[in-house]
C-alpha positions as MATLAB code, in Angstrom:
seq = 'MSDTLNLTIAEKQAVYEQEIKKSRFILNIARIENEDDAQAFLEKIRKQERKATHNVWAYVLGETDSVQRYSDDGEPAGTAGVPMLEVIKNNQLHNVAAVVTRYFGGIKLGAGGLIRAYAGTVADGVADIGRVELVVQHEVLIEVAYSQFESLKYWLEQNSYQILDTEYGSTVTLTVGVEATNIEKFENDVTNETAGQASLIVGDERIVEVPYERDVTAKTSSLK';
ca = [
      21.010  151.803   12.655;
      22.525  151.476    9.341;
      24.074  148.332    7.826;
      27.568  149.886    7.466;
      29.162  150.736   10.684;
      31.078  153.728   11.100;
      32.476  152.915   14.295;
      35.085  155.183   16.410;
      36.329  155.000   20.181;
      33.795  156.746   22.421;
      36.530  159.755   23.489;
      38.641  162.175   21.071;
      41.726  160.661   22.641;
      42.018  158.301   25.716;
      44.462  156.090   27.809;
      44.199  152.903   29.392;
      47.105  151.269   31.377;
      47.705  147.452   32.671;
      50.600  145.664   34.088;
      51.672  142.050   32.711;
      54.353  139.869   34.259;
      56.133  143.318   35.743;
      56.116  145.301   32.177;
      53.931  148.293   31.930;
      51.537  148.445   28.913;
      50.421  151.863   28.114;
      47.709  152.419   25.283;
      47.086  155.905   23.942;
      44.123  155.995   21.475;
      42.595  158.832   19.681;
      40.704  159.957   16.737;
      42.428  160.880   13.637;
      41.249  162.613   10.426;
      44.280  162.520    8.322;
      48.072  161.363    8.369;
      49.088  164.946    9.628;
      46.450  163.795   12.586;
      48.285  160.644   13.118;
      52.123  161.604   12.921;
      51.336  164.453   15.333;
      49.564  162.046   17.865;
      52.415  159.495   17.326;
      54.898  162.189   17.792;
      53.240  163.618   20.528;
      53.499  159.946   22.580;
      56.655  159.099   21.567;
      57.950  162.690   23.553;
      55.538  161.974   26.215;
      56.748  158.551   26.473;
      60.445  158.889   25.757;
      61.872  156.953   28.322;
      60.085  153.902   27.236;
      61.215  150.851   26.195;
      58.970  150.301   23.041;
      56.055  152.976   21.673;
      54.384  150.436   19.260;
      52.032  151.622   16.888;
      48.936  151.291   14.381;
      46.740  153.494   12.340;
      43.963  153.167    9.957;
      42.284  155.750    7.819;
      39.607  156.529    5.451;
      36.020  155.093    4.883;
      37.285  151.533    3.777;
      40.468  151.705    5.639;
      42.262  152.307    2.567;
      45.464  153.442    4.651;
      47.053  150.954    7.314;
      50.103  151.560    9.022;
      52.317  150.314   11.628;
      55.575  149.546   13.597;
      56.855  147.246   15.980;
      59.542  150.094   17.234;
      61.695  147.311   18.078;
      59.645  144.565   19.027;
      60.202  140.960   17.312;
      58.721  141.435   13.758;
      55.049  140.590   13.936;
      54.569  140.525   17.441;
      53.307  143.982   18.574;
      52.567  146.313   15.299;
      50.421  143.793   13.407;
      48.436  142.509   16.120;
      47.573  146.048   17.203;
      46.435  146.777   13.866;
      44.285  143.789   13.540;
      42.410  144.421   16.876;
      41.638  148.014   15.459;
      39.984  146.498   12.143;
      38.380  143.756   13.994;
      36.357  145.953   15.687;
      35.600  148.028   12.973;
      37.109  151.489   14.308;
      37.950  153.810   11.358;
      40.140  156.806   11.590;
      41.657  155.774   14.824;
      45.313  155.643   16.197;
      46.888  153.721   18.757;
      50.085  153.771   20.812;
      50.893  151.141   23.225;
      53.964  152.051   24.942;
      56.171  149.216   27.113;
      58.043  149.474   30.054;
      60.038  146.665   30.378;
      59.895  144.560   33.795;
      62.620  142.246   33.392;
      61.299  139.063   32.190;
      60.327  137.998   28.756;
      56.895  137.114   27.217;
      58.260  135.012   24.071;
      56.311  135.680   20.720;
      53.240  134.407   21.433;
      53.084  136.414   24.737;
      54.015  139.565   23.026;
      51.161  139.093   20.655;
      48.518  138.737   23.481;
      49.831  141.559   25.719;
      50.063  144.326   22.367;
      46.458  143.129   21.074;
      45.166  142.298   24.264;
      46.201  145.938   25.703;
      44.092  147.589   22.702;
      41.120  145.251   22.765;
      40.916  145.833   26.861;
      41.297  149.413   26.461;
      38.829  149.949   23.589;
      36.154  147.817   25.812;
      37.050  149.754   28.977;
      36.993  153.357   26.984;
      33.844  152.052   24.717;
      32.774  152.298   20.910;
      30.534  154.804   19.433;
      28.571  154.735   15.819;
      28.866  157.970   13.984;
      25.238  158.405   12.541;
      24.060  160.786    9.870;
      20.533  162.089   11.082;
      18.298  164.837   10.225;
      16.426  167.268   12.922;
      12.663  166.519   11.796;
      10.259  169.326   13.314;
       6.781  167.495   14.078;
       3.779  169.879   14.518;
       0.685  168.247   16.389;
      -2.275  168.951   18.260;
      -2.359  168.793   22.381;
      -4.896  165.939   21.779;
      -2.235  164.034   20.001;
       1.155  164.672   21.695;
       0.785  162.163   24.644;
       0.090  159.384   21.958;
       3.114  160.449   19.126;
       5.319  160.874   22.267;
       4.921  157.495   23.380;
       5.024  155.739   19.800;
       8.629  158.009   19.279;
       9.874  156.676   22.737;
       8.801  152.993   21.819;
      10.183  153.153   18.369;
      13.470  154.359   20.146;
      13.667  157.882   18.180;
      15.274  160.459   20.458;
      13.000  163.527   21.224;
      16.025  166.522   21.118;
      13.416  169.120   21.903;
       9.675  169.843   22.752;
       7.944  173.637   22.273;
       4.664  174.534   23.695;
       2.493  176.823   21.909;
      -0.907  176.939   20.024;
       0.133  173.422   18.879;
       3.098  171.098   20.348;
       6.431  171.029   18.170;
       8.574  168.247   18.838;
      12.030  168.048   17.306;
      13.451  164.514   16.743;
      16.420  163.151   15.434;
      16.134  160.430   12.271;
      18.853  158.385   10.693;
      19.060  159.904    7.018;
      18.290  156.313    5.716;
      15.094  156.239    7.746;
      13.525  159.681    6.875;
      10.360  158.168    4.309;
       9.499  155.300    6.506;
       9.419  157.839    9.416;
       7.413  160.386    7.460;
       4.944  157.416    6.492;
       4.961  156.189    9.658;
       3.979  159.290   11.615;
       1.060  159.966    9.000;
      -0.189  157.138   10.139;
       0.223  157.471   13.319;
      -1.411  161.014   13.802;
      -4.226  160.231   10.738;
      -2.292  162.558    8.574;
      -2.618  165.521   11.079;
       0.827  165.918   11.900;
       2.831  168.715    9.903;
       6.924  167.477    8.875;
       9.644  169.262    8.234;
      12.653  167.769    7.318;
      15.902  169.690    8.901;
      19.734  170.086    8.287;
      21.861  166.855    8.587;
      24.058  166.309   11.435;
      26.767  163.487   12.729;
      25.512  161.767   16.003;
      27.417  159.480   18.621;
      25.358  156.402   19.077;
      26.716  154.258   21.888;
      27.650  151.016   20.294;
      27.747  148.113   23.194;
      28.796  144.701   21.331;
      31.707  143.095   23.044;
      34.969  144.274   22.076;
      37.723  140.830   21.353;
      41.439  140.958   20.278;
      40.812  137.531   17.791;
      44.695  137.139   18.027;
      44.181  133.467   17.639;
      44.996  133.832   13.897;
      48.075  135.519   14.903;
      49.858  133.088   17.080;
];
């Protein structure tokens, strides 16, 4: 994978819920492309959960997270929106909006408890939903003789290249997804593996979602 991670949630929109000291905390989280998307998503959740005690939200936008917004929605300042925003950033999620809805259960949590509840709901929800890295790939067509097909296929699989399609004719043509930053090395490696007998054509770019499985953590210690 590339050094610069472009991570987002594994679904376009997802829901996660947990109960903490009789209060219900419901995370709604979605991919967004601009502030209009963010505001439309927030308004949708506000209407959907209009009877809730609080609808706390946070979102980040832009390649460098240049837009960062949040609201405590009536919770004590700094105990809700900011912790949610920090979890989003610490887990390197980009272009994502999150709303945590709280239905008060009668037990006060205190400042520290609120921080843990809001941050933890986002972190636990993201862990449950999963993350993906958005990777720019090219579809590379490789034409080889049948005598080289099995060895090349084995080499591709051993080096974690995804074979998208295989066509059988007078020769075998494999379609392989290759990261844009790795094209030159890939071409050289395939040439070496096939002793220069393969024919390669680099096709169009596409965005591929690759599962990203490192641990998701709330990282709330600095906020307590």
